[in-house]
N, CA, C, O and CB atoms as a CASP TS submission, in Angstrom:
PFRMAT TS
TARGET T0000
AUTHOR 0000-0000-0000
METHOD Language model
MODEL 1
PARENT N/A
ATOM      1  N   MET     1       0.822  -1.157   0.142  1.00  0.00           N
ATOM      2  CA  MET     1      -0.041  -0.040   0.066  1.00  0.00           C
ATOM      3  C   MET     1       0.838   1.391  -0.106  1.00  0.00           C
ATOM      4  O   MET     1       1.951   1.468   0.415  1.00  0.00           O
ATOM      5  CB  MET     1      -0.959  -0.053   1.409  1.00  0.00           C
ATOM      6  N   THR     2       0.387   2.287  -0.713  1.00  0.00           N
ATOM      7  CA  THR     2       1.074   3.576  -0.627  1.00  0.00           C
ATOM      8  C   THR     2       0.151   4.745  -0.250  1.00  0.00           C
ATOM      9  O   THR     2      -0.914   4.965  -0.827  1.00  0.00           O
ATOM     10  CB  THR     2       1.738   3.873  -1.943  1.00  0.00           C
ATOM     11  N   CYS     3       0.661   5.510   0.807  1.00  0.00           N
ATOM     12  CA  CYS     3      -0.225   6.500   1.197  1.00  0.00           C
ATOM     13  C   CYS     3       0.317   7.909   0.737  1.00  0.00           C
ATOM     14  O   CYS     3       1.513   8.183   0.831  1.00  0.00           O
ATOM     15  CB  CYS     3      -0.436   6.415   2.707  1.00  0.00           C
ATOM     16  N   ILE     4      -0.578   8.753   0.258  1.00  0.00           N
ATOM     17  CA  ILE     4      -0.047  10.030  -0.287  1.00  0.00           C
ATOM     18  C   ILE     4      -0.808  11.138   0.736  1.00  0.00           C
ATOM     19  O   ILE     4      -2.030  11.175   0.881  1.00  0.00           O
ATOM     20  CB  ILE     4      -0.447  10.231  -2.057  1.00  0.00           C
ATOM     21  N   CYS     5       0.047  11.939   1.344  1.00  0.00           N
ATOM     22  CA  CYS     5      -0.580  12.916   2.232  1.00  0.00           C
ATOM     23  C   CYS     5      -0.717  14.169   1.324  1.00  0.00           C
ATOM     24  O   CYS     5       0.193  14.491   0.560  1.00  0.00           O
ATOM     25  CB  CYS     5       0.304  13.197   3.607  1.00  0.00           C
ATOM     26  N   ILE     6      -1.907  14.887   1.428  1.00  0.00           N
ATOM     27  CA  ILE     6      -2.362  16.077   0.602  1.00  0.00           C
ATOM     28  C   ILE     6      -2.744  17.056   1.487  1.00  0.00           C
ATOM     29  O   ILE     6      -3.649  16.836   2.292  1.00  0.00           O
ATOM     30  CB  ILE     6      -3.499  15.804  -0.350  1.00  0.00           C
ATOM     31  N   GLU     7      -2.117  18.206   1.437  1.00  0.00           N
ATOM     32  CA  GLU     7      -2.500  19.494   2.163  1.00  0.00           C
ATOM     33  C   GLU     7      -2.816  20.522   1.067  1.00  0.00           C
ATOM     34  O   GLU     7      -1.959  20.873   0.256  1.00  0.00           O
ATOM     35  CB  GLU     7      -1.288  20.049   3.161  1.00  0.00           C
ATOM     36  N   SER     8      -4.123  21.012   1.067  1.00  0.00           N
ATOM     37  CA  SER     8      -4.523  21.915  -0.117  1.00  0.00           C
ATOM     38  C   SER     8      -5.428  23.003   0.534  1.00  0.00           C
ATOM     39  O   SER     8      -5.979  22.830   1.621  1.00  0.00           O
ATOM     40  CB  SER     8      -5.355  21.064  -1.365  1.00  0.00           C
ATOM     41  N   ASN     9      -5.545  24.200  -0.253  1.00  0.00           N
ATOM     42  CA  ASN     9      -6.240  25.243   0.101  1.00  0.00           C
ATOM     43  C   ASN     9      -6.853  25.614  -1.141  1.00  0.00           C
ATOM     44  O   ASN     9      -6.252  26.337  -1.936  1.00  0.00           O
ATOM     45  CB  ASN     9      -5.472  26.265   0.752  1.00  0.00           C
ATOM     46  N   ALA    10      -8.248  25.079  -1.417  1.00  0.00           N
ATOM     47  CA  ALA    10      -8.921  25.270  -2.711  1.00  0.00           C
ATOM     48  C   ALA    10      -9.681  26.513  -2.709  1.00  0.00           C
ATOM     49  O   ALA    10      -9.877  27.133  -1.664  1.00  0.00           O
ATOM     50  CB  ALA    10      -9.829  24.132  -3.044  1.00  0.00           C
ATOM     51  N   LYS    11     -10.095  26.880  -3.789  1.00  0.00           N
ATOM     52  CA  LYS    11     -10.948  28.237  -4.006  1.00  0.00           C
ATOM     53  C   LYS    11     -12.397  27.666  -4.147  1.00  0.00           C
ATOM     54  O   LYS    11     -12.651  26.628  -4.758  1.00  0.00           O
ATOM     55  CB  LYS    11     -10.465  29.205  -5.483  1.00  0.00           C
ATOM     56  N   ASN    12     -13.361  28.491  -3.489  1.00  0.00           N
ATOM     57  CA  ASN    12     -14.678  28.215  -3.621  1.00  0.00           C
ATOM     58  C   ASN    12     -15.270  28.879  -4.808  1.00  0.00           C
ATOM     59  O   ASN    12     -14.567  29.560  -5.554  1.00  0.00           O
ATOM     60  CB  ASN    12     -15.348  28.564  -2.451  1.00  0.00           C
ATOM     61  N   SER    13     -16.708  28.681  -5.035  1.00  0.00           N
ATOM     62  CA  SER    13     -17.271  29.264  -6.175  1.00  0.00           C
ATOM     63  C   SER    13     -17.324  30.770  -6.097  1.00  0.00           C
ATOM     64  O   SER    13     -17.656  31.350  -7.130  1.00  0.00           O
ATOM     65  CB  SER    13     -18.588  28.720  -6.389  1.00  0.00           C
ATOM     66  N   PHE    14     -17.047  31.488  -5.029  1.00  0.00           N
ATOM     67  CA  PHE    14     -16.955  32.824  -4.982  1.00  0.00           C
ATOM     68  C   PHE    14     -15.598  33.392  -5.112  1.00  0.00           C
ATOM     69  O   PHE    14     -15.390  34.605  -5.059  1.00  0.00           O
ATOM     70  CB  PHE    14     -17.520  33.232  -3.857  1.00  0.00           C
ATOM     71  N   GLY    15     -14.616  32.446  -5.293  1.00  0.00           N
ATOM     72  CA  GLY    15     -13.240  32.950  -5.537  1.00  0.00           C
ATOM     73  C   GLY    15     -12.402  33.128  -4.165  1.00  0.00           C
ATOM     74  O   GLY    15     -11.239  33.529  -4.128  1.00  0.00           O
ATOM     75  N   GLY    16     -13.050  32.827  -3.231  1.00  0.00           N
ATOM     76  CA  GLY    16     -12.284  32.822  -1.814  1.00  0.00           C
ATOM     77  C   GLY    16     -11.762  31.389  -1.460  1.00  0.00           C
ATOM     78  O   GLY    16     -12.317  30.371  -1.872  1.00  0.00           O
ATOM     79  N   TYR    17     -10.686  31.392  -0.691  1.00  0.00           N
ATOM     80  CA  TYR    17     -10.091  30.208  -0.331  1.00  0.00           C
ATOM     81  C   TYR    17     -10.903  29.564   0.919  1.00  0.00           C
ATOM     82  O   TYR    17     -11.380  30.252   1.821  1.00  0.00           O
ATOM     83  CB  TYR    17      -8.587  30.487  -0.020  1.00  0.00           C
ATOM     84  N   THR    18     -10.989  28.226   0.852  1.00  0.00           N
ATOM     85  CA  THR    18     -11.712  27.347   1.884  1.00  0.00           C
ATOM     86  C   THR    18     -10.918  27.233   3.138  1.00  0.00           C
ATOM     87  O   THR    18     -11.499  27.023   4.203  1.00  0.00           O
ATOM     88  CB  THR    18     -11.978  25.903   1.338  1.00  0.00           C
ATOM     89  N   GLY    19      -9.582  27.364   3.074  1.00  0.00           N
ATOM     90  CA  GLY    19      -8.799  26.951   4.255  1.00  0.00           C
ATOM     91  C   GLY    19      -7.913  25.669   3.963  1.00  0.00           C
ATOM     92  O   GLY    19      -8.179  24.884   3.053  1.00  0.00           O
ATOM     93  N   MET    20      -6.876  25.538   4.789  1.00  0.00           N
ATOM     94  CA  MET    20      -6.076  24.345   4.638  1.00  0.00           C
ATOM     95  C   MET    20      -6.815  23.204   4.992  1.00  0.00           C
ATOM     96  O   MET    20      -7.405  23.128   6.070  1.00  0.00           O
ATOM     97  CB  MET    20      -4.875  24.384   5.408  1.00  0.00           C
ATOM     98  N   GLN    21      -6.819  22.177   4.017  1.00  0.00           N
ATOM     99  CA  GLN    21      -7.387  20.918   4.436  1.00  0.00           C
ATOM    100  C   GLN    21      -6.376  19.795   4.131  1.00  0.00           C
ATOM    101  O   GLN    21      -5.701  19.754   3.103  1.00  0.00           O
ATOM    102  CB  GLN    21      -8.755  20.664   3.726  1.00  0.00           C
ATOM    103  N   LYS    22      -6.336  18.781   5.246  1.00  0.00           N
ATOM    104  CA  LYS    22      -5.518  17.586   5.131  1.00  0.00           C
ATOM    105  C   LYS    22      -6.365  16.390   4.643  1.00  0.00           C
ATOM    106  O   LYS    22      -7.480  16.130   5.093  1.00  0.00           O
ATOM    107  CB  LYS    22      -4.857  17.265   6.489  1.00  0.00           C
ATOM    108  N   ARG    23      -5.778  15.739   3.750  1.00  0.00           N
ATOM    109  CA  ARG    23      -6.377  14.463   3.233  1.00  0.00           C
ATOM    110  C   ARG    23      -5.295  13.403   2.922  1.00  0.00           C
ATOM    111  O   ARG    23      -4.122  13.694   2.687  1.00  0.00           O
ATOM    112  CB  ARG    23      -7.214  14.747   1.932  1.00  0.00           C
ATOM    113  N   VAL    24      -5.764  12.221   2.940  1.00  0.00           N
ATOM    114  CA  VAL    24      -4.829  11.192   2.662  1.00  0.00           C
ATOM    115  C   VAL    24      -5.521  10.214   1.570  1.00  0.00           C
ATOM    116  O   VAL    24      -6.684   9.826   1.673  1.00  0.00           O
ATOM    117  CB  VAL    24      -4.422  10.429   4.042  1.00  0.00           C
ATOM    118  N   ALA    25      -4.638   9.866   0.498  1.00  0.00           N
ATOM    119  CA  ALA    25      -5.134   8.898  -0.524  1.00  0.00           C
ATOM    120  C   ALA    25      -4.291   7.593  -0.349  1.00  0.00           C
ATOM    121  O   ALA    25      -3.068   7.597  -0.213  1.00  0.00           O
ATOM    122  CB  ALA    25      -4.996   9.505  -2.053  1.00  0.00           C
ATOM    123  N   VAL    26      -4.986   6.606  -0.364  1.00  0.00           N
ATOM    124  CA  VAL    26      -4.374   5.238  -0.002  1.00  0.00           C
ATOM    125  C   VAL    26      -4.499   4.471  -1.331  1.00  0.00           C
ATOM    126  O   VAL    26      -5.593   4.483  -1.894  1.00  0.00           O
ATOM    127  CB  VAL    26      -5.180   4.429   1.294  1.00  0.00           C
ATOM    128  N   TYR    27      -3.552   3.860  -1.830  1.00  0.00           N
ATOM    129  CA  TYR    27      -3.448   3.247  -3.075  1.00  0.00           C
ATOM    130  C   TYR    27      -2.886   1.812  -2.746  1.00  0.00           C
ATOM    131  O   TYR    27      -1.931   1.669  -1.983  1.00  0.00           O
ATOM    132  CB  TYR    27      -2.534   4.102  -4.074  1.00  0.00           C
ATOM    133  N   ARG    28      -3.501   0.794  -3.337  1.00  0.00           N
ATOM    134  CA  ARG    28      -3.048  -0.591  -3.535  1.00  0.00           C
ATOM    135  C   ARG    28      -2.782  -0.750  -4.863  1.00  0.00           C
ATOM    136  O   ARG    28      -3.714  -0.726  -5.667  1.00  0.00           O
ATOM    137  CB  ARG    28      -3.987  -1.611  -3.103  1.00  0.00           C
ATOM    138  N   GLY    29      -1.417  -0.944  -5.296  1.00  0.00           N
ATOM    139  CA  GLY    29      -1.101  -1.040  -6.553  1.00  0.00           C
ATOM    140  C   GLY    29      -1.348   0.331  -7.389  1.00  0.00           C
ATOM    141  O   GLY    29      -0.772   1.372  -7.072  1.00  0.00           O
ATOM    142  N   SER    30      -2.262   0.248  -8.496  1.00  0.00           N
ATOM    143  CA  SER    30      -2.694   1.445  -9.069  1.00  0.00           C
ATOM    144  C   SER    30      -3.996   1.954  -8.852  1.00  0.00           C
ATOM    145  O   SER    30      -4.449   2.859  -9.553  1.00  0.00           O
ATOM    146  CB  SER    30      -2.557   1.360 -10.292  1.00  0.00           C
ATOM    147  N   THR    31      -4.702   1.371  -7.819  1.00  0.00           N
ATOM    148  CA  THR    31      -5.960   1.395  -7.520  1.00  0.00           C
ATOM    149  C   THR    31      -6.189   2.154  -6.106  1.00  0.00           C
ATOM    150  O   THR    31      -5.779   1.742  -5.021  1.00  0.00           O
ATOM    151  CB  THR    31      -6.440   0.002  -7.561  1.00  0.00           C
ATOM    152  N   MET    32      -6.945   3.377  -6.338  1.00  0.00           N
ATOM    153  CA  MET    32      -7.145   4.081  -5.064  1.00  0.00           C
ATOM    154  C   MET    32      -8.182   3.447  -4.186  1.00  0.00           C
ATOM    155  O   MET    32      -9.331   3.374  -4.623  1.00  0.00           O
ATOM    156  CB  MET    32      -7.529   5.493  -5.315  1.00  0.00           C
ATOM    157  N   VAL    33      -7.908   2.992  -3.025  1.00  0.00           N
ATOM    158  CA  VAL    33      -8.778   2.282  -2.136  1.00  0.00           C
ATOM    159  C   VAL    33      -9.472   3.200  -1.175  1.00  0.00           C
ATOM    160  O   VAL    33     -10.542   2.862  -0.668  1.00  0.00           O
ATOM    161  CB  VAL    33      -8.023   1.254  -1.399  1.00  0.00           C
ATOM    162  N   SER    34      -8.912   4.333  -0.911  1.00  0.00           N
ATOM    163  CA  SER    34      -9.460   5.212   0.192  1.00  0.00           C
ATOM    164  C   SER    34      -8.987   6.682  -0.041  1.00  0.00           C
ATOM    165  O   SER    34      -7.876   6.854  -0.543  1.00  0.00           O
ATOM    166  CB  SER    34      -8.963   4.687   1.655  1.00  0.00           C
ATOM    167  N   TYR    35      -9.732   7.706   0.279  1.00  0.00           N
ATOM    168  CA  TYR    35      -9.607   9.117   0.144  1.00  0.00           C
ATOM    169  C   TYR    35     -10.355   9.633   1.187  1.00  0.00           C
ATOM    170  O   TYR    35     -11.579   9.511   1.142  1.00  0.00           O
ATOM    171  CB  TYR    35     -10.029   9.656  -1.149  1.00  0.00           C
ATOM    172  N   GLN    36      -9.766  10.251   2.222  1.00  0.00           N
ATOM    173  CA  GLN    36     -10.492  10.580   3.261  1.00  0.00           C
ATOM    174  C   GLN    36      -9.742  11.971   4.132  1.00  0.00           C
ATOM    175  O   GLN    36      -8.566  12.291   3.954  1.00  0.00           O
ATOM    176  CB  GLN    36     -10.635   9.193   4.112  1.00  0.00           C
ATOM    177  N   ASP    37     -10.487  12.537   4.885  1.00  0.00           N
ATOM    178  CA  ASP    37      -9.909  13.593   5.646  1.00  0.00           C
ATOM    179  C   ASP    37      -9.081  12.911   6.662  1.00  0.00           C
ATOM    180  O   ASP    37      -9.373  11.787   7.069  1.00  0.00           O
ATOM    181  CB  ASP    37     -10.958  14.537   6.268  1.00  0.00           C
ATOM    182  N   TRP    38      -7.996  13.608   7.100  1.00  0.00           N
ATOM    183  CA  TRP    38      -6.934  12.816   8.062  1.00  0.00           C
ATOM    184  C   TRP    38      -6.302  13.907   8.904  1.00  0.00           C
ATOM    185  O   TRP    38      -6.097  15.037   8.461  1.00  0.00           O
ATOM    186  CB  TRP    38      -5.672  11.943   7.185  1.00  0.00           C
ATOM    187  N   ASP    39      -5.997  13.517  10.158  1.00  0.00           N
ATOM    188  CA  ASP    39      -5.286  14.187  11.004  1.00  0.00           C
ATOM    189  C   ASP    39      -3.789  13.550  10.948  1.00  0.00           C
ATOM    190  O   ASP    39      -3.571  12.611  11.714  1.00  0.00           O
ATOM    191  CB  ASP    39      -5.985  14.150  12.362  1.00  0.00           C
ATOM    192  N   PHE    40      -2.903  13.929  10.226  1.00  0.00           N
ATOM    193  CA  PHE    40      -1.648  13.323   9.767  1.00  0.00           C
ATOM    194  C   PHE    40      -0.936  13.022  11.132  1.00  0.00           C
ATOM    195  O   PHE    40      -0.482  11.898  11.350  1.00  0.00           O
ATOM    196  CB  PHE    40      -0.757  14.330   8.736  1.00  0.00           C
ATOM    197  N   GLY    41      -0.847  14.003  12.020  1.00  0.00           N
ATOM    198  CA  GLY    41      -0.032  13.667  13.188  1.00  0.00           C
ATOM    199  C   GLY    41       1.553  13.678  12.717  1.00  0.00           C
ATOM    200  O   GLY    41       1.985  14.644  12.089  1.00  0.00           O
ATOM    201  N   ASP    42       2.238  12.766  12.990  1.00  0.00           N
ATOM    202  CA  ASP    42       3.683  12.533  12.568  1.00  0.00           C
ATOM    203  C   ASP    42       3.823  11.772  11.387  1.00  0.00           C
ATOM    204  O   ASP    42       4.917  11.569  10.861  1.00  0.00           O
ATOM    205  CB  ASP    42       4.454  11.852  13.587  1.00  0.00           C
ATOM    206  N   LEU    43       2.678  11.318  10.928  1.00  0.00           N
ATOM    207  CA  LEU    43       2.718  10.463   9.615  1.00  0.00           C
ATOM    208  C   LEU    43       3.403  11.067   8.467  1.00  0.00           C
ATOM    209  O   LEU    43       4.216  10.426   7.800  1.00  0.00           O
ATOM    210  CB  LEU    43       1.337  10.147   9.134  1.00  0.00           C
ATOM    211  N   CYS    44       3.069  12.377   8.205  1.00  0.00           N
ATOM    212  CA  CYS    44       3.519  13.036   7.054  1.00  0.00           C
ATOM    213  C   CYS    44       4.504  14.239   7.315  1.00  0.00           C
ATOM    214  O   CYS    44       4.470  15.249   6.613  1.00  0.00           O
ATOM    215  CB  CYS    44       2.335  13.490   6.322  1.00  0.00           C
ATOM    216  N   ASP    45       5.379  14.078   8.357  1.00  0.00           N
ATOM    217  CA  ASP    45       6.348  15.094   8.580  1.00  0.00           C
ATOM    218  C   ASP    45       7.223  15.238   7.514  1.00  0.00           C
ATOM    219  O   ASP    45       7.857  16.289   7.423  1.00  0.00           O
ATOM    220  CB  ASP    45       7.076  14.877   9.720  1.00  0.00           C
ATOM    221  N   GLY    46       7.391  14.190   6.538  1.00  0.00           N
ATOM    222  CA  GLY    46       8.475  14.571   5.532  1.00  0.00           C
ATOM    223  C   GLY    46       7.749  14.979   4.291  1.00  0.00           C
ATOM    224  O   GLY    46       8.177  14.565   3.214  1.00  0.00           O
ATOM    225  N   MET    47       6.699  15.745   4.331  1.00  0.00           N
ATOM    226  CA  MET    47       5.839  16.287   3.136  1.00  0.00           C
ATOM    227  C   MET    47       6.887  17.217   2.461  1.00  0.00           C
ATOM    228  O   MET    47       7.742  17.878   3.051  1.00  0.00           O
ATOM    229  CB  MET    47       4.349  17.161   3.619  1.00  0.00           C
ATOM    230  N   GLU    48       6.657  17.147   1.041  1.00  0.00           N
ATOM    231  CA  GLU    48       7.634  18.037   0.240  1.00  0.00           C
ATOM    232  C   GLU    48       6.722  19.036  -0.519  1.00  0.00           C
ATOM    233  O   GLU    48       5.599  18.636  -0.826  1.00  0.00           O
ATOM    234  CB  GLU    48       8.609  17.145  -0.844  1.00  0.00           C
ATOM    235  N   PRO    49       7.023  20.058  -0.790  1.00  0.00           N
ATOM    236  CA  PRO    49       6.185  21.029  -1.684  1.00  0.00           C
ATOM    237  C   PRO    49       6.052  20.517  -3.092  1.00  0.00           C
ATOM    238  O   PRO    49       6.956  19.871  -3.623  1.00  0.00           O
ATOM    239  CB  PRO    49       6.844  22.477  -1.756  1.00  0.00           C
ATOM    240  N   PHE    50       4.982  20.793  -3.662  1.00  0.00           N
ATOM    241  CA  PHE    50       4.864  20.424  -5.104  1.00  0.00           C
ATOM    242  C   PHE    50       4.361  21.678  -5.738  1.00  0.00           C
ATOM    243  O   PHE    50       3.160  21.810  -5.974  1.00  0.00           O
ATOM    244  CB  PHE    50       3.878  19.157  -5.387  1.00  0.00           C
ATOM    245  N   PRO    51       5.342  22.718  -6.059  1.00  0.00           N
ATOM    246  CA  PRO    51       4.841  23.950  -6.702  1.00  0.00           C
ATOM    247  C   PRO    51       4.151  23.741  -8.052  1.00  0.00           C
ATOM    248  O   PRO    51       3.502  24.682  -8.509  1.00  0.00           O
ATOM    249  CB  PRO    51       5.977  24.899  -6.893  1.00  0.00           C
ATOM    250  N   GLU    52       4.226  22.696  -8.670  1.00  0.00           N
ATOM    251  CA  GLU    52       3.852  22.729 -10.067  1.00  0.00           C
ATOM    252  C   GLU    52       2.302  22.596  -9.968  1.00  0.00           C
ATOM    253  O   GLU    52       1.643  22.690 -11.004  1.00  0.00           O
ATOM    254  CB  GLU    52       4.584  21.535 -10.972  1.00  0.00           C
ATOM    255  N   LEU    53       1.681  22.380  -8.754  1.00  0.00           N
ATOM    256  CA  LEU    53       0.188  22.270  -8.683  1.00  0.00           C
ATOM    257  C   LEU    53      -0.228  23.786  -8.434  1.00  0.00           C
ATOM    258  O   LEU    53      -1.383  24.129  -8.685  1.00  0.00           O
ATOM    259  CB  LEU    53      -0.357  21.189  -7.432  1.00  0.00           C
ATOM    260  N   ASN    54       0.555  24.551  -8.022  1.00  0.00           N
ATOM    261  CA  ASN    54       0.013  26.086  -7.812  1.00  0.00           C
ATOM    262  C   ASN    54      -0.323  26.676  -9.239  1.00  0.00           C
ATOM    263  O   ASN    54       0.329  26.320 -10.221  1.00  0.00           O
ATOM    264  CB  ASN    54       1.235  27.132  -7.036  1.00  0.00           C
ATOM    265  N   GLY    55      -1.383  27.608  -9.330  1.00  0.00           N
ATOM    266  CA  GLY    55      -1.650  28.063 -10.422  1.00  0.00           C
ATOM    267  C   GLY    55      -0.668  29.098 -11.028  1.00  0.00           C
ATOM    268  O   GLY    55      -0.607  29.323 -12.236  1.00  0.00           O
ATOM    269  N   ASP    56       0.116  29.726 -10.060  1.00  0.00           N
ATOM    270  CA  ASP    56       1.117  30.804 -10.425  1.00  0.00           C
ATOM    271  C   ASP    56       2.556  30.276 -10.617  1.00  0.00           C
ATOM    272  O   ASP    56       3.480  31.066 -10.815  1.00  0.00           O
ATOM    273  CB  ASP    56       1.140  31.895  -9.315  1.00  0.00           C
ATOM    274  N   TYR    57       2.744  28.961 -10.561  1.00  0.00           N
ATOM    275  CA  TYR    57       4.022  28.464 -10.736  1.00  0.00           C
ATOM    276  C   TYR    57       4.655  28.711 -12.053  1.00  0.00           C
ATOM    277  O   TYR    57       3.958  28.551 -13.055  1.00  0.00           O
ATOM    278  CB  TYR    57       4.000  27.132 -10.490  1.00  0.00           C
ATOM    279  N   VAL    58       5.982  29.108 -12.185  1.00  0.00           N
ATOM    280  CA  VAL    58       6.599  29.367 -13.436  1.00  0.00           C
ATOM    281  C   VAL    58       7.930  28.543 -13.290  1.00  0.00           C
ATOM    282  O   VAL    58       8.731  28.755 -12.379  1.00  0.00           O
ATOM    283  CB  VAL    58       6.809  30.984 -13.729  1.00  0.00           C
ATOM    284  N   ALA    59       8.097  27.609 -14.239  1.00  0.00           N
ATOM    285  CA  ALA    59       9.275  26.703 -14.154  1.00  0.00           C
ATOM    286  C   ALA    59      10.452  27.647 -14.449  1.00  0.00           C
ATOM    287  O   ALA    59      10.269  28.583 -15.226  1.00  0.00           O
ATOM    288  CB  ALA    59       9.199  25.417 -15.216  1.00  0.00           C
ATOM    289  N   ALA    60      11.721  27.443 -13.837  1.00  0.00           N
ATOM    290  CA  ALA    60      12.979  28.220 -14.073  1.00  0.00           C
ATOM    291  C   ALA    60      13.547  27.773 -15.410  1.00  0.00           C
ATOM    292  O   ALA    60      13.571  26.575 -15.693  1.00  0.00           O
ATOM    293  CB  ALA    60      14.053  28.000 -12.899  1.00  0.00           C
ATOM    294  N   VAL    61      13.963  28.618 -16.164  1.00  0.00           N
ATOM    295  CA  VAL    61      14.582  28.407 -17.545  1.00  0.00           C
ATOM    296  C   VAL    61      16.029  28.046 -17.232  1.00  0.00           C
ATOM    297  O   VAL    61      16.792  28.692 -16.514  1.00  0.00           O
ATOM    298  CB  VAL    61      14.481  29.759 -18.545  1.00  0.00           C
ATOM    299  N   ALA    62      16.309  26.815 -17.939  1.00  0.00           N
ATOM    300  CA  ALA    62      17.654  26.367 -17.807  1.00  0.00           C
ATOM    301  C   ALA    62      18.577  27.129 -18.733  1.00  0.00           C
ATOM    302  O   ALA    62      18.306  27.216 -19.931  1.00  0.00           O
ATOM    303  CB  ALA    62      17.736  24.903 -18.070  1.00  0.00           C
ATOM    304  N   ARG    63      19.584  27.644 -18.250  1.00  0.00           N
ATOM    305  CA  ARG    63      20.605  28.434 -19.057  1.00  0.00           C
ATOM    306  C   ARG    63      21.624  27.568 -19.574  1.00  0.00           C
ATOM    307  O   ARG    63      22.070  26.725 -18.796  1.00  0.00           O
ATOM    308  CB  ARG    63      21.279  29.522 -18.252  1.00  0.00           C
ATOM    309  N   PRO    64      22.041  27.614 -20.655  1.00  0.00           N
ATOM    310  CA  PRO    64      23.257  26.904 -21.262  1.00  0.00           C
ATOM    311  C   PRO    64      24.410  27.177 -20.497  1.00  0.00           C
ATOM    312  O   PRO    64      24.560  28.303 -20.022  1.00  0.00           O
ATOM    313  CB  PRO    64      23.545  27.303 -22.690  1.00  0.00           C
ATOM    314  N   LYS    65      25.342  26.181 -20.297  1.00  0.00           N
ATOM    315  CA  LYS    65      26.485  26.344 -19.668  1.00  0.00           C
ATOM    316  C   LYS    65      27.686  26.973 -20.550  1.00  0.00           C
ATOM    317  O   LYS    65      27.856  26.536 -21.688  1.00  0.00           O
ATOM    318  CB  LYS    65      26.799  25.071 -19.139  1.00  0.00           C
ATOM    319  N   PRO    66      28.505  27.976 -20.049  1.00  0.00           N
ATOM    320  CA  PRO    66      29.388  28.668 -21.154  1.00  0.00           C
ATOM    321  C   PRO    66      30.279  27.534 -21.396  1.00  0.00           C
ATOM    322  O   PRO    66      30.623  26.760 -20.503  1.00  0.00           O
ATOM    323  CB  PRO    66      30.236  30.123 -20.707  1.00  0.00           C
ATOM    324  N   SER    67      30.695  27.436 -22.769  1.00  0.00           N
ATOM    325  CA  SER    67      31.732  26.569 -23.240  1.00  0.00           C
ATOM    326  C   SER    67      33.148  27.049 -22.988  1.00  0.00           C
ATOM    327  O   SER    67      33.431  28.241 -23.112  1.00  0.00           O
ATOM    328  CB  SER    67      31.550  26.357 -24.649  1.00  0.00           C
ATOM    329  N   ALA    68      34.037  26.136 -22.636  1.00  0.00           N
ATOM    330  CA  ALA    68      35.362  26.376 -22.353  1.00  0.00           C
ATOM    331  C   ALA    68      36.108  26.823 -23.531  1.00  0.00           C
ATOM    332  O   ALA    68      36.122  26.105 -24.531  1.00  0.00           O
ATOM    333  CB  ALA    68      35.950  25.237 -21.797  1.00  0.00           C
ATOM    334  N   ARG    69      36.765  28.005 -23.507  1.00  0.00           N
ATOM    335  CA  ARG    69      37.536  28.457 -24.774  1.00  0.00           C
ATOM    336  C   ARG    69      38.963  27.910 -24.655  1.00  0.00           C
ATOM    337  O   ARG    69      39.509  27.695 -23.572  1.00  0.00           O
ATOM    338  CB  ARG    69      37.575  30.117 -24.936  1.00  0.00           C
ATOM    339  N   GLN    70      39.488  27.716 -25.775  1.00  0.00           N
ATOM    340  CA  GLN    70      40.855  27.046 -25.940  1.00  0.00           C
ATOM    341  C   GLN    70      41.731  28.135 -26.445  1.00  0.00           C
ATOM    342  O   GLN    70      42.918  27.912 -26.683  1.00  0.00           O
ATOM    343  CB  GLN    70      40.857  25.759 -26.970  1.00  0.00           C
TER
END
């Protein structure tokens, strides 16, 4: 089983934010078996940000490395 901890702040139909909500999705293989509200406690202390999910995210542009002159 794989558990994915999700912390989100969605917008409602009036454009206002609903507040931070914590949920957990539980997968067995590639099938989601549960999705529910959850008090993570210490279970999700290793959460990493996922900025690509933010609407205002802009990916950094890779700059070419300068070539060595001979």
